[in-house]
VEXVO-367282 format. One line per 10 residues: number of its first residue (from 1); their letters; for each residue x, y, z of C-alpha. Coordinates in pm, 1 decimal, padded with zeros to 6 digits. Layout:
% VEXVO-367282
NUM = a = X,Y,Z; ...
% end
This chain:
% VEXVO-367282
1 = xxxxxxxxxx = -06226.4,-01709.6,-03657.5; -06477.2,-01816.3,-03363.9; -06761.1,-01613.0,-03429.3; -07018.5,-01569.3,-03181.4; -07388.9,-01493.1,-03132.2; -07551.1,-01453.2,-02773.4; -07888.9,-01430.1,-02731.6; -08057.2,-01076.3,-02744.0; -08163.5,-00952.8,-02395.2; -08278.1,-00594.5,-02431.2
11 = xxxxxxxxxx = -08658.0,-00529.0,-02365.1; -08888.7,-00716.2,-02627.4; -08636.6,-00790.3,-02849.6; -08681.5,-01119.0,-03067.8; -08468.7,-01104.9,-03350.4; -08135.2,-01315.3,-03339.4; -07834.7,-01207.3,-03536.3; -07724.0,-01542.1,-03703.9; -07901.5,-01753.2,-03915.4; -07871.2,-02102.2,-03979.9
21 = xxxxxxxxxx = -07735.9,-02046.8,-04328.9; -07506.5,-01795.0,-04180.9; -07372.8,-02054.0,-03956.8; -07337.5,-02301.0,-04286.8; -07143.4,-02080.8,-04485.9; -06906.2,-01967.2,-04201.4; -06838.9,-02331.9,-04112.1; -06760.0,-02409.7,-04509.7; -06534.3,-02106.9,-04494.9; -06337.7,-02312.5,-04194.8
31 = xxxxxxxxxx = -06437.7,-02068.7,-03905.7; -06623.7,-02192.0,-03598.0; -06984.1,-02064.1,-03459.5; -07120.7,-02019.8,-03094.5; -07464.3,-01986.0,-03073.7; -07622.9,-01917.9,-02692.4; -07857.3,-02174.3,-02599.1; -08216.0,-02032.0,-02692.4; -08079.2,-01726.4,-02894.3; -08337.2,-01819.4,-03194.1
41 = xxxxxxxxxx = -08633.4,-01868.8,-02982.8; -08768.8,-01577.6,-03090.7; -08757.2,-01651.4,-03446.4; -08869.4,-01972.8,-03437.7; -08525.7,-02125.8,-03475.5; -08465.3,-02404.2,-03278.4; -08068.1,-02508.8,-03121.0; -08096.5,-02858.4,-03290.2; -08135.2,-02616.8,-03648.1; -07826.8,-02446.8,-03543.3
51 = xxxxxxxxxx = -07681.6,-02726.8,-03448.4; -07786.5,-02939.7,-03792.4; -07594.7,-02649.8,-03978.1; -07277.3,-02696.1,-03785.9; -07271.4,-02410.5,-03472.4; -07180.0,-02536.7,-03127.5; -07437.3,-02434.2,-02891.5; -07320.7,-02291.0,-02569.9; -07512.8,-02257.8,-02226.9; -07434.3,-01883.7,-02146.6
61 = xxxxxxxxxx = -07363.0,-01579.6,-02281.5; -07028.4,-01526.0,-02131.9; -06873.0,-01832.7,-02261.7; -07019.8,-01696.9,-02601.0; -06825.9,-01352.5,-02547.2; -06484.6,-01535.1,-02354.9; -06437.5,-01724.3,-02630.7; -06538.0,-01590.6,-02970.6; -06290.1,-01322.9,-03176.7; -06613.4,-01186.2,-03326.1
71 = xxxxxxxxxx = -06969.8,-01115.1,-03151.8; -07229.5,-01047.3,-03392.4; -07584.8,-00885.8,-03267.4; -07862.8,-00734.1,-03337.5; -07916.8,-00475.8,-03083.9; -07609.2,-00247.4,-02888.1; -07481.0,-00403.6,-02583.7; -07664.3,-00305.3,-02265.7; -07487.8,-00228.0,-01941.3; -07487.6,-00599.7,-01770.9
81 = xxxxxxxxxx = -07283.7,-00728.1,-02124.7; -07008.8,-00437.9,-02097.8; -06755.6,-00628.1,-01848.9; -06814.3,-00924.8,-02107.8; -06665.6,-00767.1,-02391.7; -06237.4,-00804.6,-02450.7; -05991.3,-00568.0,-02608.6; -05930.5,-00633.8,-02962.5; -06253.4,-00816.2,-02987.2; -06475.6,-00722.8,-03255.1
91 = xxxxxxxxxx = -06847.2,-00669.6,-03226.0; -07081.0,-00602.3,-03512.7; -07447.0,-00519.1,-03462.0; -07639.8,-00161.9,-03452.7; -07509.0,00072.8,-03187.0; -07637.6,00369.4,-03285.8; -07416.1,00540.1,-03075.5; -07516.7,00920.8,-03125.6; -07817.8,00819.7,-02888.3; -07619.4,00750.8,-02622.7
101 = xxxxxxxxxx = -07289.5,00859.1,-02452.1; -07306.9,00619.7,-02180.2; -07252.0,00348.5,-02476.8; -07043.1,00523.6,-02636.4; -06776.8,00556.5,-02350.2; -06848.2,00211.9,-02232.1; -06743.8,00053.7,-02554.8; -06459.6,00314.6,-02567.8; -06300.9,00145.5,-02213.4; -06349.5,-00215.9,-02346.1
111 = xxxxxxxxxx = -06088.3,-00148.3,-02644.4; -06300.8,-00363.4,-02838.6; -06360.4,-00285.3,-03224.4; -06713.2,-00159.8,-03276.1; -06853.6,-00211.9,-03621.2; -07191.2,-00090.0,-03665.0; -07457.4,-00195.5,-03934.2; -07612.3,00145.8,-03965.2; -07319.3,00360.3,-04092.6; -07196.1,00065.1,-04338.2
121 = xxxxxxxxxx = -07220.2,00296.9,-04669.0; -07176.0,00185.2,-05027.2; -07024.4,00421.8,-05273.8; -07355.1,00577.3,-05416.2; -07456.1,00632.4,-05051.8; -07675.0,00370.5,-04989.0; -07667.1,00216.2,-04628.8; -07710.0,-00188.3,-04711.9; -07798.6,-00291.4,-04357.7; -08020.4,-00040.4,-04236.8
131 = xxxxxxxxxx = -08207.3,-00057.5,-04559.5; -08397.3,-00371.0,-04462.9; -08455.7,-00270.1,-04068.7; -08598.7,00068.8,-04240.5; -08835.2,-00108.4,-04506.6; -08978.0,-00299.8,-04214.3; -09012.7,-00031.1,-03944.3; -09164.0,00237.3,-04212.2; -09447.3,-00078.4,-04280.1; -09472.2,-00151.2,-03897.8
141 = xxxxxxxxxx = -09511.8,00272.8,-03814.7; -09845.1,00229.5,-03995.4; -09945.6,-00046.6,-03861.4; -09908.1,00047.2,-03505.0; -09994.1,00418.6,-03582.6; -10347.8,00271.8,-03698.8; -10405.2,00072.4,-03367.7; -10326.4,00337.4,-03171.7; -10571.4,00599.4,-03330.2; -10808.9,00319.2,-03183.2
151 = xxxxxxxxxx = -11046.0,00466.6,-02906.7; -10935.8,00181.6,-02664.3; -10559.1,00265.1,-02733.2; -10666.7,00635.0,-02633.0; -10643.3,00768.1,-02977.0; -10917.1,00954.7,-03189.4; -11089.7,00675.2,-03276.5; -11101.2,00699.1,-03644.5; -11005.8,00438.6,-03907.8; -10706.0,00548.8,-04142.4
161 = xxxxxxxxxx = -10912.4,00404.4,-04449.8; -11244.6,00587.6,-04346.5; -11576.3,00456.3,-04521.0; -11811.9,00566.0,-04801.1; -11915.9,00910.1,-04679.9; -11675.1,00939.1,-04423.4; -11302.5,01070.8,-04493.2; -11030.8,00874.8,-04459.5; -10747.2,00992.6,-04189.5; -10481.6,01192.8,-04301.3
171 = xxxxxxxxxx = -10097.1,01084.2,-04246.5; -09805.9,01271.0,-04211.0; -09439.2,01135.0,-04272.1; -09118.7,01358.9,-04226.2; -08851.9,01202.1,-04447.1; -08882.2,01037.2,-04734.8; -08597.2,00791.4,-04729.4; -08646.4,00438.3,-04705.9; -08873.7,00460.8,-04374.9; -09087.6,00735.8,-04524.7
181 = xxxxxxxxxx = -09138.3,00527.7,-04841.9; -09219.3,00237.1,-04681.4; -09483.2,00417.9,-04496.2; -09631.1,00610.8,-04742.2; -09669.5,00311.5,-05023.6; -09875.4,00121.4,-04683.9; -10066.2,00427.8,-04565.7; -10211.5,00499.1,-04928.4; -10232.3,00168.5,-04968.8; -10490.6,00134.4,-04702.1
191 = xxxxxxxxxx = -10603.1,00484.9,-04852.2; -10535.5,00759.2,-04636.4; -10462.5,01093.6,-04726.7; -10042.2,01081.8,-04714.0; -09834.7,01373.0,-04743.3; -09452.7,01337.4,-04736.2; -09195.3,01572.0,-04621.1; -08838.3,01616.9,-04705.2; -08555.6,01895.8,-04802.8; -08447.4,01648.4,-05143.1
201 = xxxxxxxxxx = -08631.0,01752.4,-05409.2; -08482.9,01473.5,-05665.4; -08621.4,01264.1,-05414.4; -08952.4,01374.1,-05373.2; -08975.8,01427.0,-05786.1; -08922.0,01032.4,-05779.8; -09140.3,00982.3,-05519.8; -09446.8,01234.9,-05699.8; -09392.0,00974.9,-06013.3; -09440.9,00646.2,-05850.5
211 = xxxxxxxxxx = -09663.0,00714.4,-05569.9; -10049.1,00640.8,-05598.9; -10227.7,00989.0,-05604.1; -10372.5,01009.9,-05269.0; -09967.5,01075.3,-05195.4; -09872.4,01420.2,-05204.9; -09475.2,01541.0,-05195.7; -09425.6,01887.2,-04999.6; -09089.0,02043.5,-04957.3; -08996.1,02070.7,-04543.9
221 = xxxxxxxxxx = -08934.7,02336.6,-04368.1; -09071.3,02468.9,-04013.8; -09357.2,02639.8,-04152.4; -09491.0,02367.5,-04378.0; -09425.0,02106.7,-04060.3; -09667.0,02323.6,-03862.7; -09931.1,02348.4,-04162.2; -09931.3,02003.2,-04143.8; -09914.5,01884.1,-03795.6; -10316.2,02076.8,-03802.3
231 = xxxxxxxxxx = -10394.6,01804.3,-04009.0; -10210.2,01522.2,-03912.3; -10401.5,01236.3,-03762.5; -10119.7,01016.6,-03756.7; -09746.5,01169.5,-03751.6; -09422.6,00938.4,-03864.0; -09131.0,01044.0,-03787.7; -08857.6,00926.1,-04078.6; -08572.9,01147.7,-04051.8; -08198.3,01013.7,-04043.0
241 = xxxxxxxxxx = -07882.6,01143.9,-04044.6; -07596.5,00884.8,-04086.9; -07464.1,00798.1,-03746.7; -07546.0,01069.3,-03628.2; -07870.1,01263.1,-03373.0; -08151.0,01304.0,-03555.1; -08280.7,01661.0,-03556.6; -08554.9,01771.5,-03412.2; -08813.5,01897.2,-03631.2; -09136.5,01875.3,-03424.5
251 = xxxxxxxxxx = -09128.8,02090.2,-03091.5; -09320.3,02080.2,-02753.3; -09458.3,02394.3,-02824.5; -09576.5,02240.5,-03221.4; -09711.1,01938.1,-03026.8; -09994.4,02214.1,-02926.5; -10125.2,02253.0,-03279.5; -10209.6,01847.1,-03358.8; -10575.7,01749.8,-03274.1; -10636.3,01558.0,-02939.4
261 = xxxxxxxxxx = -10602.9,01134.5,-02963.0; -10369.4,01189.4,-03280.0; -10086.6,00933.9,-03283.7; -09702.4,01049.2,-03312.5; -09465.6,00699.4,-03440.5; -09112.7,00830.1,-03436.8; -08920.2,00569.7,-03610.1; -08583.9,00780.4,-03546.5; -08591.9,00718.6,-03167.0; -08302.5,00479.8,-03184.1
271 = xxxxxxxxxx = -08110.9,00791.3,-03312.4; -08273.2,01022.9,-03047.7; -08580.4,01097.8,-03244.6; -08687.3,01411.8,-03485.0; -08986.7,01473.5,-03232.3; -08864.0,01657.6,-02907.9; -09139.8,01499.5,-02677.5; -08996.1,01144.9,-02801.1; -08847.4,00873.3,-02579.3; -08802.8,00487.7,-02605.0
281 = xxxxxxxxxx = -09046.0,00272.0,-02502.6; -09096.1,-00109.5,-02511.4; -09325.3,-00337.7,-02688.8; -09503.0,-00383.3,-02363.0; -09521.3,-00071.8,-02272.6; -09485.4,00120.2,-02601.1; -09685.2,00447.9,-02558.8; -09701.8,00735.8,-02341.9; -09904.5,01081.4,-02386.7; -09809.6,01392.7,-02421.5
291 = xxxxxxxxxx = -10051.6,01731.0,-02430.9; -10328.3,01482.2,-02558.8; -10124.1,01321.4,-02813.5; -10012.6,00948.9,-02837.0; -09622.3,00901.0,-02848.2; -09532.2,00546.8,-02989.9; -09150.7,00515.5,-02954.1; -09069.0,00157.9,-02944.7; -08671.4,00129.9,-03064.2; -08658.7,-00223.2,-03216.9
301 = xxxxxxxxxx = -08977.7,-00204.1,-03374.9; -08877.3,-00499.4,-03593.0; -08797.5,-00698.8,-03318.9; -09175.6,-00768.2,-03306.6; -09225.2,-00931.4,-03640.8; -08872.3,-01156.4,-03576.3; -08977.6,-01404.6,-03820.0; -08954.2,-01154.9,-04099.8; -08678.1,-00943.3,-03971.8; -08395.2,-01181.2,-03862.2
311 = xxxxxxxxxx = -08375.6,-01281.6,-04230.1; -08457.6,-00956.9,-04387.8; -08133.2,-00858.7,-04145.6; -07931.4,-01183.9,-04185.7; -07965.3,-01153.7,-04563.9; -07742.9,-00856.5,-04562.6; -07506.3,-00908.4,-04258.4; -07390.3,-01268.3,-04345.9; -07153.2,-01105.7,-04645.4; -06998.7,-00885.2,-04424.3
321 = xxxxxxxxxx = -06935.2,-01123.4,-04117.9; -06783.8,-01356.6,-04371.3; -06542.0,-01058.7,-04504.2; -06427.7,-00992.7,-04149.5; -06408.9,-01364.0,-04071.4; -06204.8,-01450.7,-04353.1; -05971.3,-01133.5,-04392.7; -05943.8,-01045.3,-04040.6; -05910.4,-00703.8,-03854.1; -05785.8,-00482.0,-04059.7
331 = xxxxxxxxxx = -05813.1,-00684.9,-04395.9; -06130.8,-00643.0,-04433.5; -06179.6,-00277.6,-04368.9; -05893.4,-00216.1,-04589.4; -06016.1,-00426.6,-04856.8; -06356.3,-00307.7,-04826.2; -06417.2,00076.2,-04810.8; -06845.4,00020.3,-04771.0; -06714.6,-00192.9,-04434.3; -06466.7,00043.7,-04307.0
341 = xxxxxxxxxx = -06746.0,00311.1,-04327.3; -06896.7,00094.4,-04039.2; -06599.6,00136.8,-03772.7; -06701.4,00358.1,-03490.9; -06474.1,00297.0,-03190.2; -06129.1,00113.4,-03259.4; -05934.5,00060.0,-02926.9; -06085.8,00308.5,-02683.1; -06072.8,00570.1,-02986.1; -06371.9,00703.4,-03144.3
351 = xxxxxxxxxx = -06329.8,00714.1,-03558.5; -06693.1,00834.3,-03647.8; -06678.8,01198.3,-03674.8; -07033.7,01270.8,-03636.1; -07054.4,01053.8,-03277.0; -06706.9,01236.4,-03170.7; -06907.9,01579.8,-03269.7; -07237.4,01461.0,-03071.6; -07003.1,01442.5,-02741.4; -06725.2,01647.4,-02786.0
361 = xxxxxxxxxx = -06473.6,01396.4,-02816.3; -06184.4,01355.6,-03041.5; -06196.7,01209.9,-03331.1; -05935.1,00957.6,-03450.2; -05895.4,00886.7,-03835.2; -05967.0,00558.4,-03943.2; -05679.0,00486.7,-04137.9; -05459.7,00562.1,-03865.2; -05650.1,00290.2,-03661.7; -05619.4,00041.6,-03956.7
371 = x = -05268.5,00103.5,-04075.0
% end
């Protein structure tokens, strides 16, 4: 199989979907690898390093798409890439279809096989290709929130940790999954007072056992969220519904409860966000203000730390990439239920129920499309 990796062109995206180790493994298994010139620059990987690993460097993305049986990316294709994708071509990347009807319909039109990193799921319910980026984003959420609480950034002008004689800030986290737990760990380590909310009591019990004493767990409901908004200096949205649009937990009306200059970082923005007033932003223009509250909505947070996140991601994606390349479609999907769970669109048909439901589209069972 010919596996191609184009350069990421979404605004301020510095990650690359193929590490040199992945090239080496694919070549050893008998496959060919095409890398667009400069694809690894944002991560600090030169074309020469890719060549040494066995990749062929090509000058343009169009050639990568034209020659490859499988395209491996980090972020979803954007409009200028739609026409480069061929019917029957496998596209393996983060799609987050439920956040964009335009993208969903565009990929249906291509006739491609769309395998979404974020919906690959193991038997125990874990999402192995989402986890590493959730770890990065959760930790970054506190880092970014702390920065935008500074007065020059139009925040409240407070230090998360406080100082002797001055209390620390209060960080409120909606969601106790991978993002929420990592955010709580970093915020607590800095010295903030942290409250983490979720509807999964077993998860809250676990976090209550392992987190330090400056982390409080609360059962999440509208009443408790409103109560916490009054206290929050930094609010972190960390809600995930696998493959579906995130539920709105904080409405525009509820925003009025927050203190002027407080900060919202909604990590769920790439799935529509759990804050009604959030919208996607970029690393170059990350924030805006609504009702006196600073909103940070960067949809590719880990892209800013590509030197970490590229390797954290490819440590997980390479094994699945190899399975697809070695067995082809559909055998790889038949043999591996976790990988099959990543199928969202096949040959113009939506195969993921949550995506179909979001846009009122017909859902075709995966088994039909791989039989």
